[in-house]
All heavy atoms as an XYZ file, in Angstrom:
747
protein
N      23.003     45.703    -35.392
C      22.033     46.457    -34.603
C      21.119     47.248    -35.534
O      21.545     47.762    -36.566
C      22.772     47.423    -33.676
C      21.865     48.090    -32.679
S      22.813     49.078    -31.522
C      22.002     50.630    -31.723
N      19.870     47.338    -35.174
C      18.901     48.048    -36.010
C      19.184     49.548    -35.985
O      19.668     50.097    -34.993
C      17.491     47.774    -35.505
N      18.875     50.204    -37.082
C      19.149     51.637    -37.213
C      18.073     52.451    -36.511
O      16.894     52.334    -36.828
C      19.220     52.009    -38.679
N      18.495     53.270    -35.560
C      17.550     54.134    -34.858
C      17.215     55.360    -35.693
O      16.109     55.867    -35.645
C      18.119     54.558    -33.508
C      18.202     53.402    -32.525
C      18.781     53.831    -31.208
C      18.978     52.689    -30.253
N      17.817     52.360    -29.471
N      18.190     55.854    -36.466
C      17.975     57.003    -37.357
C      18.192     56.564    -38.793
O      19.165     55.886    -39.101
C      18.947     58.137    -36.996
C      18.788     58.723    -35.596
C      19.887     59.740    -35.331
C      17.427     59.364    -35.428
N      17.273     56.970    -39.665
C      17.336     56.569    -41.062
C      17.223     57.779    -41.974
O      16.864     58.882    -41.536
C      16.202     55.590    -41.386
C      16.289     54.289    -40.637
C      15.197     53.352    -41.063
C      15.311     52.028    -40.332
N      14.301     51.079    -40.782
N      17.507     57.560    -43.245
C      17.401     58.609    -44.247
C      15.961     59.126    -44.288
O      15.006     58.348    -44.270
C      17.790     58.035    -45.615
C      17.748     59.019    -46.740
C      18.188     58.368    -48.038
C      18.057     59.327    -49.189
N      18.555     58.743    -50.446
N      15.824     60.452    -44.314
C      14.493     61.060    -44.366
C      13.930     61.458    -43.012
O      12.907     62.134    -42.943
N      14.586     61.054    -41.915
C      14.120     61.421    -40.569
C      14.390     62.900    -40.298
O      15.415     63.441    -40.697
C      14.840     60.591    -39.507
C      14.345     59.162    -39.439
O      13.284     58.875    -40.024
O      15.015     58.338    -38.794
N      13.459     63.538    -39.581
C      13.669     64.899    -39.102
C      14.378     64.802    -37.758
O      13.893     64.119    -36.853
C      12.338     65.621    -38.928
C      11.543     65.756    -40.213
C      11.813     67.075    -40.867
C      10.843     67.346    -41.984
N      11.379     67.071    -43.289
N      15.541     65.486    -37.648
C      16.344     65.386    -36.433
C      16.733     66.770    -35.926
O      16.634     67.761    -36.647
C      17.626     64.552    -36.670
C      17.305     63.101    -36.941
C      18.463     65.140    -37.783
N      17.179     66.807    -34.666
C      17.703     68.026    -34.046
C      19.108     67.704    -33.529
O      19.378     66.583    -33.102
C      16.783     68.522    -32.909
C      16.681     67.507    -31.791
C      17.248     69.859    -32.379
N      20.001     68.694    -33.609
C      21.383     68.509    -33.156
C      21.457     68.780    -31.657
O      20.976     69.807    -31.179
C      22.343     69.449    -33.924
C      23.767     69.256    -33.443
C      22.245     69.200    -35.414
N      22.076     67.860    -30.902
C      22.153     67.959    -29.446
C      23.432     68.621    -28.962
O      23.448     69.200    -27.873
C      22.064     66.555    -28.828
C      20.794     65.761    -29.121
C      20.916     64.373    -28.533
C      19.588     66.476    -28.582
N      24.514     68.533    -29.731
C      25.802     69.045    -29.274
C      26.617     69.566    -30.444
O      26.403     69.176    -31.586
C      26.580     67.942    -28.565
N      27.530     70.483    -30.134
C      28.426     71.016    -31.160
C      28.051     72.425    -31.560
O      27.182     73.062    -30.966
N      28.715     72.921    -32.613
C      28.525     74.309    -33.032
C      27.119     74.559    -33.585
O      26.663     75.695    -33.594
C      29.572     74.696    -34.073
C      29.449     73.945    -35.381
C      30.424     74.443    -36.412
C      30.169     73.722    -37.738
N      30.966     74.215    -38.804
N      26.440     73.527    -34.040
C      25.098     73.670    -34.613
C      24.011     73.204    -33.656
O      22.905     72.841    -34.081
C      25.000     72.880    -35.920
C      25.877     73.452    -37.013
O      25.958     74.693    -37.095
O      26.490     72.691    -37.767
N      24.280     73.229    -32.354
C      23.328     72.760    -31.345
C      21.995     73.489    -31.490
O      21.950     74.718    -31.602
C      23.906     73.007    -29.958
C      23.025     72.517    -28.833
C      23.701     72.714    -27.490
C      22.815     72.226    -26.371
N      23.471     72.350    -25.077
N      20.901     72.699    -31.520
C      19.571     73.272    -31.623
C      19.037     73.347    -33.037
O      17.839     73.521    -33.234
N      19.897     73.212    -34.048
C      19.439     73.270    -35.438
C      18.696     71.999    -35.801
O      18.986     70.920    -35.296
C      20.618     73.458    -36.392
C      21.163     74.862    -36.426
C      22.162     74.998    -37.561
C      22.771     76.381    -37.589
N      23.804     76.488    -38.639
N      17.722     72.147    -36.690
C      16.934     71.013    -37.146
C      17.154     70.800    -38.632
O      17.473     71.740    -39.358
C      15.449     71.254    -36.870
C      15.128     71.412    -35.408
C      13.667     71.765    -35.165
O      12.895     71.815    -36.135
O      13.316     71.995    -34.003
N      16.973     69.571    -39.079
C      17.126     69.265    -40.493
C      16.697     67.842    -40.781
O      16.275     67.106    -39.893
N      16.821     67.475    -42.056
C      16.431     66.140    -42.502
C      17.682     65.373    -42.901
O      18.579     65.920    -43.549
C      15.480     66.247    -43.689
C      14.927     64.928    -44.133
C      13.876     65.064    -45.213
O      13.118     66.051    -45.184
O      13.823     64.194    -46.081
N      17.744     64.116    -42.528
C      18.892     63.281    -42.857
C      18.854     62.955    -44.346
O      17.844     62.457    -44.851
C      18.903     61.987    -42.018
C      19.079     62.302    -40.545
C      19.994     61.042    -42.502
C      19.091     61.091    -39.637
N      19.972     63.249    -45.045
C      20.047     62.936    -46.473
C      20.783     61.627    -46.733
O      20.505     60.961    -47.721
C      20.752     64.066    -47.251
O      22.021     64.313    -46.673
C      19.925     65.333    -47.223
N      21.740     61.272    -45.858
C      22.407     59.984    -45.988
C      22.983     59.565    -44.639
O      23.286     60.409    -43.802
C      23.516     60.037    -47.041
O      24.573     60.839    -46.597
N      23.140     58.242    -44.472
C      23.653     57.680    -43.221
C      24.795     56.717    -43.556
O      24.709     55.953    -44.516
C      22.553     56.918    -42.449
C      23.095     56.319    -41.169
C      21.391     57.828    -42.141
N      25.865     56.776    -42.761
C      26.978     55.843    -42.889
C      27.077     55.049    -41.583
O      27.742     55.485    -40.645
C      28.277     56.600    -43.173
C      29.442     55.673    -43.419
O      29.337     54.471    -43.256
N      30.568     56.242    -43.799
N      26.400     53.890    -41.502
C      26.346     53.145    -40.240
C      27.708     52.653    -39.756
O      27.966     52.617    -38.555
C      25.445     51.954    -40.551
C      24.775     52.267    -41.827
C      25.636     53.239    -42.559
N      28.600     52.276    -40.675
C      29.897     51.754    -40.255
C      30.734     52.832    -39.573
O      31.489     52.549    -38.646
C      30.651     51.177    -41.455
O      30.869     52.181    -42.426
N      30.602     54.092    -40.019
C      31.331     55.200    -39.404
C      30.529     55.845    -38.275
O      31.073     56.642    -37.509
C      31.681     56.254    -40.449
N      29.234     55.531    -38.184
C      28.383     56.122    -37.150
C      28.106     57.590    -37.398
O      27.974     58.367    -36.461
N      28.013     57.975    -38.674
C      27.799     59.374    -39.025
C      26.645     59.520    -40.006
O      26.259     58.565    -40.677
C      29.067     59.971    -39.639
C      30.219     60.066    -38.655
C      31.433     60.718    -39.273
C      32.575     60.794    -38.301
N      32.472     61.864    -37.352
N      26.092     60.745    -40.057
C      25.012     61.057    -40.988
C      25.221     62.453    -41.539
O      25.844     63.300    -40.903
C      23.661     60.958    -40.291
N      24.682     62.698    -42.731
C      24.705     64.034    -43.324
C      23.296     64.601    -43.215
O      22.326     63.968    -43.627
C      25.175     63.980    -44.786
C      26.625     63.499    -44.839
C      25.044     65.346    -45.441
C      27.193     63.339    -46.220
N      23.203     65.807    -42.608
C      21.917     66.457    -42.359
C      21.891     67.779    -43.127
O      22.867     68.529    -43.117
C      21.707     66.718    -40.852
C      20.351     67.340    -40.592
C      21.855     65.429    -40.069
N      20.766     68.068    -43.794
C      20.613     69.320    -44.546
C      20.769     70.530    -43.634
O      20.116     70.616    -42.595
C      19.233     69.393    -45.202
C      19.172     68.630    -46.509
O      20.240     68.336    -47.063
O      18.054     68.349    -46.981
N      21.631     71.467    -44.012
C      21.772     72.718    -43.294
C      22.526     72.646    -41.987
O      22.549     73.605    -41.226
N      23.150     71.519    -41.693
C      23.870     71.342    -40.440
C      25.308     70.954    -40.740
O      25.583     70.202    -41.672
C      23.193     70.241    -39.582
C      23.992     69.940    -38.341
C      21.795     70.666    -39.211
N      26.254     71.485    -39.936
C      27.675     71.186    -40.080
C      28.169     71.549    -41.482
O      28.769     70.737    -42.175
C      27.954     69.708    -39.759
C      29.402     69.468    -39.403
O      30.118     70.380    -39.027
N      29.827     68.230    -39.516
N      27.913     72.797    -41.872
C      28.271     73.278    -43.206
C      29.741     73.692    -43.233
O      30.220     74.400    -42.348
C      27.390     74.480    -43.605
C      25.916     74.068    -43.635
C      27.805     75.038    -44.950
C      25.560     73.067    -44.702
N      30.463     73.245    -44.268
C      31.855     73.637    -44.497
C      31.940     74.244    -45.896
O      31.174     73.890    -46.785
C      32.776     72.435    -44.375
N      32.875     75.168    -46.073
C      33.076     75.799    -47.375
C      34.125     75.000    -48.142
O      35.241     74.822    -47.663
C      33.545     77.264    -47.219
C      32.536     78.075    -46.432
C      33.805     77.896    -48.572
C      31.209     78.280    -47.103
N      33.755     74.526    -49.307
C      34.666     73.794    -50.165
C      35.066     74.708    -51.322
O      34.193     75.264    -51.995
C      34.000     72.528    -50.728
C      33.803     71.469    -49.688
C      35.117     70.784    -49.388
N      35.074     70.095    -48.117
C      35.862     70.362    -47.098
N      36.757     71.297    -47.170
N      35.780     69.688    -45.983
N      36.352     74.846    -51.551
C      36.851     75.662    -52.653
C      37.066     74.746    -53.857
O      37.830     73.791    -53.769
C      38.174     76.339    -52.268
C      38.027     77.268    -51.119
N      37.891     76.836    -49.822
C      37.968     78.615    -51.061
C      37.767     77.883    -49.017
N      37.813     78.973    -49.747
N      36.382     75.046    -54.948
C      36.488     74.197    -56.127
C      37.022     74.984    -57.308
O      36.752     76.179    -57.452
C      35.124     73.590    -56.506
O      34.202     74.640    -56.734
C      34.610     72.682    -55.421
N      37.771     74.307    -58.137
C      38.345     74.904    -59.337
C      37.290     74.889    -60.435
O      36.492     73.957    -60.527
C      39.555     74.082    -59.767
C      40.596     74.836    -60.528
C      41.813     73.956    -60.722
C      43.006     74.806    -61.059
N      44.215     74.001    -61.227
N      37.308     75.894    -61.272
C      36.358     75.967    -62.371
C      36.690     74.913    -63.416
O      37.850     74.657    -63.706
C      36.413     77.355    -63.010
C      35.381     77.564    -64.089
C      35.381     78.992    -64.588
O      36.082     79.838    -64.055
N      34.599     79.258    -65.612
N      35.647     74.286    -63.948
C      35.829     73.309    -65.022
C      34.861     73.652    -66.148
O      34.091     74.615    -66.052
C      35.594     71.893    -64.502
O      34.257     71.730    -64.117
N      34.862     72.850    -67.194
C      34.018     73.147    -68.348
C      32.525     73.096    -68.009
O      31.732     73.837    -68.563
C      34.312     72.165    -69.479
C      35.601     72.474    -70.223
C      35.801     71.539    -71.394
O      35.210     70.465    -71.429
N      36.631     71.951    -72.333
N      32.161     72.203    -67.101
C      30.737     72.030    -66.818
C      30.288     72.602    -65.481
O      29.106     72.547    -65.170
C      30.357     70.550    -66.903
C      31.209     69.695    -66.012
O      32.014     70.202    -65.254
N      31.038     68.387    -66.114
N      31.199     73.144    -64.668
C      30.769     73.716    -63.388
C      31.541     74.988    -63.069
O      32.722     75.112    -63.396
C      30.952     72.703    -62.259
O      32.316     72.466    -62.043
N      30.837     75.899    -62.426
C      31.438     77.155    -61.990
C      32.290     76.884    -60.758
O      31.908     76.127    -59.876
C      30.313     78.147    -61.659
C      30.773     79.512    -61.219
C      31.333     80.334    -62.376
O      30.952     80.143    -63.500
N      32.247     81.217    -62.066
N      33.459     77.507    -60.688
C      34.313     77.349    -59.526
C      33.904     78.309    -58.424
O      32.980     79.102    -58.574
N      34.588     78.250    -57.316
C      34.318     79.181    -56.228
C      34.191     78.478    -54.898
O      34.624     77.346    -54.723
N      33.573     79.207    -53.959
C      33.383     78.681    -52.614
C      31.986     78.082    -52.525
O      30.993     78.795    -52.594
C      33.556     79.805    -51.601
C      34.933     80.456    -51.703
C      35.040     81.695    -50.845
N      35.070     81.310    -49.455
C      34.382     81.924    -48.498
N      33.609     82.944    -48.779
N      34.475     81.521    -47.258
N      31.917     76.781    -52.340
C      30.627     76.086    -52.341
C      30.370     75.512    -50.950
O      31.179     74.722    -50.445
C      30.626     74.961    -53.390
C      30.825     75.580    -54.777
C      29.347     74.146    -53.322
C      31.032     74.592    -55.869
N      29.244     75.911    -50.299
C      28.924     75.316    -48.991
C      28.489     73.858    -49.152
O      27.736     73.533    -50.062
C      27.776     76.177    -48.472
C      27.260     76.923    -49.638
C      28.298     76.918    -50.705
N      29.009     73.004    -48.271
C      28.706     71.580    -48.354
C      28.444     71.053    -46.952
O      29.179     71.387    -46.016
C      29.881     70.842    -48.991
C      29.641     69.369    -49.195
C      30.848     68.680    -49.817
O      31.902     69.284    -49.988
N      30.702     67.419    -50.139
N      27.405     70.229    -46.800
C      27.094     69.621    -45.500
C      28.061     68.477    -45.241
O      28.223     67.593    -46.074
C      25.661     69.115    -45.481
N      28.708     68.504    -44.077
C      29.671     67.467    -43.708
C      29.008     66.484    -42.739
O      28.027     66.818    -42.076
C      30.890     68.108    -43.050
C      31.621     69.096    -43.941
S      32.178     68.388    -45.491
C      33.531     67.394    -44.913
N      29.559     65.266    -42.635
C      28.969     64.265    -41.732
C      29.036     64.707    -40.269
O      29.981     65.357    -39.847
C      29.832     63.027    -41.951
C      30.483     63.233    -43.266
C      30.659     64.705    -43.424
N      28.000     64.343    -39.528
C      27.930     64.628    -38.091
C      27.663     63.302    -37.377
O      26.986     62.415    -37.922
C      26.835     65.677    -37.789
C      26.861     66.103    -36.337
C      25.464     65.184    -38.185
C      26.020     67.328    -36.037
N      28.202     63.158    -36.181
C      28.085     61.892    -35.452
C      26.629     61.614    -35.066
O      25.911     62.528    -34.664
C      28.960     61.941    -34.206
C      29.433     60.558    -33.808
O      30.449     60.116    -34.354
O      28.766     59.925    -32.970
N      26.228     60.353    -35.181
C      24.849     59.974    -34.859
C      24.505     60.212    -33.393
O      23.355     60.468    -33.057
C      24.611     58.499    -35.204
C      24.556     58.157    -36.691
C      24.466     56.658    -36.883
C      23.387     58.846    -37.360
N      25.517     60.168    -32.519
C      25.266     60.377    -31.089
C      24.872     61.819    -30.796
O      24.317     62.103    -29.738
C      26.495     59.996    -30.273
O      27.580     60.850    -30.602
N      25.157     62.738    -31.717
C      24.813     64.146    -31.528
C      23.468     64.507    -32.158
O      23.112     65.682    -32.204
C      25.907     65.043    -32.121
C      27.200     64.911    -31.372
O      27.214     64.582    -30.199
N      28.294     65.159    -32.051
N      22.726     63.511    -32.619
C      21.426     63.743    -33.249
C      20.325     63.059    -32.453
O      20.538     62.003    -31.860
C      21.421     63.190    -34.682
C      22.433     63.772    -35.649
C      22.374     63.020    -36.979
C      22.192     65.245    -35.864
N      19.146     63.692    -32.452
C      17.975     63.080    -31.821
C      16.782     63.263    -32.747
O      16.628     64.313    -33.394
C      17.685     63.711    -30.470
N      15.942     62.259    -32.816
C      14.748     62.295    -33.650
C      13.749     63.310    -33.110
O      13.640     63.493    -31.896
C      14.112     60.904    -33.664
C      12.986     60.668    -34.651
C      13.524     60.606    -36.064
C      12.262     59.376    -34.317
N      13.022     63.984    -34.011
C      11.967     64.905    -33.601
C      10.639     64.143    -33.584
O      10.296     63.465    -34.552
C      11.863     66.087    -34.573
C      12.939     67.152    -34.458
C      12.797     68.165    -35.569
C      12.865     67.847    -33.120
N       9.891     64.269    -32.475
C       8.588     63.612    -32.409
C       7.517     64.509    -33.019
O       7.812     65.572    -33.569
C       8.248     63.221    -30.963
C       8.149     64.411    -30.032
O       8.241     65.548    -30.498
O       7.986     64.193    -28.815
N       6.267     64.099    -32.923
C       5.161     64.854    -33.531
C       4.967     66.218    -32.875
O       4.403     67.129    -33.476
C       3.865     64.044    -33.441
O       3.599     63.694    -32.099
N       5.459     66.385    -31.630
C       5.353     67.673    -30.934
C       6.499     68.612    -31.275
O       6.526     69.745    -30.803
C       5.324     67.455    -29.416
C       4.155     66.593    -28.994
O       3.138     66.542    -29.665
N       4.309     65.901    -27.881
N       7.480     68.134    -32.041
C       8.629     68.951    -32.395
C       9.715     68.959    -31.338
O      10.555     69.841    -31.315
N       9.707     67.962    -30.448
C      10.723     67.872    -29.396
C      11.642     66.676    -29.670
O      11.251     65.718    -30.334
C      10.065     67.688    -28.029
C       9.293     68.903    -27.565
C       8.995     68.795    -26.099
C       8.756     70.175    -25.528
N       8.700     70.153    -24.083
N      12.850     66.747    -29.113
C      13.809     65.649    -29.267
C      13.333     64.439    -28.475
O      12.821     64.575    -27.366
C      15.182     66.089    -28.784
N      13.505     63.266    -29.066
C      13.085     62.041    -28.402
C      14.075     60.924    -28.692
O      14.803     60.972    -29.682
C      11.681     61.612    -28.852
O      11.304     60.432    -28.155
C      11.634     61.325    -30.334
N      14.090     59.938    -27.816
C      14.868     58.733    -28.072
C      14.003     57.760    -28.865
O      12.781     57.875    -28.896
C      15.322     58.108    -26.753
C      16.359     58.977    -26.055
C      16.798     58.371    -24.744
N      15.664     58.359    -23.818
C      15.542     57.530    -22.795
N      16.468     56.627    -22.564
N      14.513     57.589    -22.002
N      14.647     56.790    -29.483
C      13.942     55.839    -30.332
C      13.977     54.465    -29.688
O      15.017     54.025    -29.196
C      14.593     55.771    -31.730
C      13.881     54.760    -32.615
C      14.586     57.134    -32.380
N      12.820     53.811    -29.676
C      12.737     52.451    -29.171
C      12.195     51.531    -30.246
O      11.731     51.984    -31.295
N      12.245     50.236    -29.986
C      11.731     49.245    -30.927
C      10.697     48.380    -30.234
O      10.820     48.066    -29.047
C      12.870     48.354    -31.443
C      13.870     49.095    -32.285
C      15.041     49.564    -31.729
C      13.631     49.322    -33.627
C      15.958     50.241    -32.497
C      14.542     50.001    -34.405
C      15.711     50.465    -33.843
N       9.666     48.002    -30.979
C       8.668     47.062    -30.483
C       8.067     46.316    -31.673
O       8.221     46.719    -32.818
C       7.588     47.770    -29.671
C       6.747     48.748    -30.447
C       5.695     49.396    -29.558
N       5.057     50.495    -30.267
C       4.611     51.591    -29.692
N       4.732     51.748    -28.386
N       4.037     52.532    -30.391
N       7.381     45.222    -31.364
C       6.770     44.423    -32.418
C       5.293     44.739    -32.508
O       4.576     44.716    -31.509
C       6.969     42.929    -32.133
C       8.377     42.472    -32.384
C       9.303     42.413    -31.357
C       8.784     42.118    -33.671
C      10.598     42.007    -31.586
C      10.074     41.707    -33.912
C      10.992     41.645    -32.872
N       4.841     45.058    -33.726
C       3.422     45.282    -33.999
C       3.026     44.429    -35.188
O       3.592     44.568    -36.271
C       3.148     46.764    -34.293
C       3.274     47.661    -33.082
C       2.951     49.113    -33.397
O       2.583     49.412    -34.548
O       3.079     49.939    -32.482
N       2.064     43.559    -34.999
C       1.596     42.654    -36.047
C       2.746     41.840    -36.649
O       2.807     41.644    -37.868
C       0.876     43.437    -37.156
C      -0.278     44.265    -36.625
O      -0.928     43.798    -35.660
O      -0.537     45.358    -37.154
N       3.671     41.409    -35.798
C       4.779     40.587    -36.262
C       5.901     41.352    -36.931
O       6.841     40.744    -37.430
N       5.809     42.678    -36.974
C       6.864     43.487    -37.584
C       7.537     44.343    -36.517
O       6.882     44.829    -35.605
C       6.292     44.407    -38.667
C       5.900     43.701    -39.928
C       5.689     44.690    -41.040
C       5.564     43.968    -42.363
N       5.589     44.889    -43.481
N       8.847     44.508    -36.656
C       9.604     45.348    -35.734
C       9.492     46.790    -36.217
O       9.830     47.092    -37.357
C      11.068     44.908    -35.723
C      11.909     45.543    -34.655
C      13.311     44.958    -34.685
C      14.120     45.456    -33.535
N      15.483     44.905    -33.546
N       8.989     47.677    -35.362
C       8.809     49.084    -35.736
C       9.517     49.989    -34.733
O       9.736     49.617    -33.582
C       7.309     49.470    -35.813
C       6.601     48.714    -36.913
C       6.623     49.244    -34.481
N       9.889     51.178    -35.191
C      10.491     52.187    -34.320
C       9.380     53.041    -33.712
O       8.371     53.290    -34.358
C      11.426     53.100    -35.120
C      12.570     52.373    -35.765
C      13.498     53.348    -36.494
N      12.790     54.089    -37.530
C      13.180     55.250    -38.016
N      14.258     55.835    -37.571
N      12.496     55.865    -38.968
N       9.599     53.479    -32.470
C       8.615     54.376    -31.848
C       9.333     55.431    -31.033
O      10.455     55.247    -30.573
C       7.612     53.590    -30.994
C       8.149     53.074    -29.694
C       7.948     53.774    -28.514
C       8.841     51.882    -29.650
C       8.445     53.287    -27.310
C       9.337     51.392    -28.458
C       9.146     52.095    -27.277
N       8.672     56.589    -30.879
C       9.213     57.700    -30.098
C       8.955     57.429    -28.622
O       7.816     57.139    -28.233
C       8.572     59.011    -30.533
N       9.989     57.525    -27.809
C       9.839     57.238    -26.367
C       8.978     58.272    -25.658
O       8.323     57.960    -24.669
C      11.215     57.177    -25.710
C      12.080     56.042    -26.206
C      12.108     54.913    -25.242
C      13.072     53.828    -25.699
N      13.398     52.898    -24.653
N       8.964     59.536    -26.143
C       8.205     60.585    -25.459
C       6.702     60.417    -25.658
O       5.936     60.535    -24.719
C       8.621     61.977    -25.957
O       8.502     62.018    -27.378
C      10.028     62.310    -25.541
N       6.285     60.140    -26.897
C       4.856     60.068    -27.199
C       4.345     58.643    -27.333
O       3.144     58.397    -27.192
C       4.546     60.816    -28.506
O       5.292     60.217    -29.577
C       4.881     62.285    -28.392
N       5.220     57.708    -27.637
C       4.803     56.317    -27.827
C       4.295     56.038    -29.224
O       3.895     54.932    -29.541
N       4.303     57.060    -30.099
C       3.829     56.881    -31.479
C       4.878     56.178    -32.317
O       6.075     56.351    -32.112
C       3.504     58.239    -32.109
C       2.420     58.998    -31.415
C       2.245     60.404    -31.980
O       3.061     60.815    -32.823
O       1.291     61.062    -31.576
N       4.429     55.395    -33.306
C       5.372     54.756    -34.220
C       5.915     55.794    -35.187
O       5.232     56.759    -35.541
C       4.699     53.623    -35.018
O       3.591     54.171    -35.730
C       4.229     52.521    -34.116
N       7.158     55.595    -35.577
C       7.825     56.547    -36.478
C       7.619     56.105    -37.911
O       7.789     54.973    -38.246
C       9.341     56.623    -36.159
C      10.039     57.549    -37.131
C       9.528     57.081    -34.734
């Protein structure tokens, strides 16, 4: 199945503790159905000090389910993603505005 959300997309969280937060997708794991979004679903990781890195409590973005994310359209609102063919190429478009993504 074609990917509705890809790396670099601006998204908004629909459900969970970070509901309403916006961010950019940094990586996607299609087989697990999860994505990592900047500033969303932050967990504190405790790391031991080593020769090349300082130890301590480091905030890290954890994966969030793709079903809890929605693409932001040009108006800054959540939208669903559709597919259509333009000039023989399959492109994604925002259902609210009809613009290609």
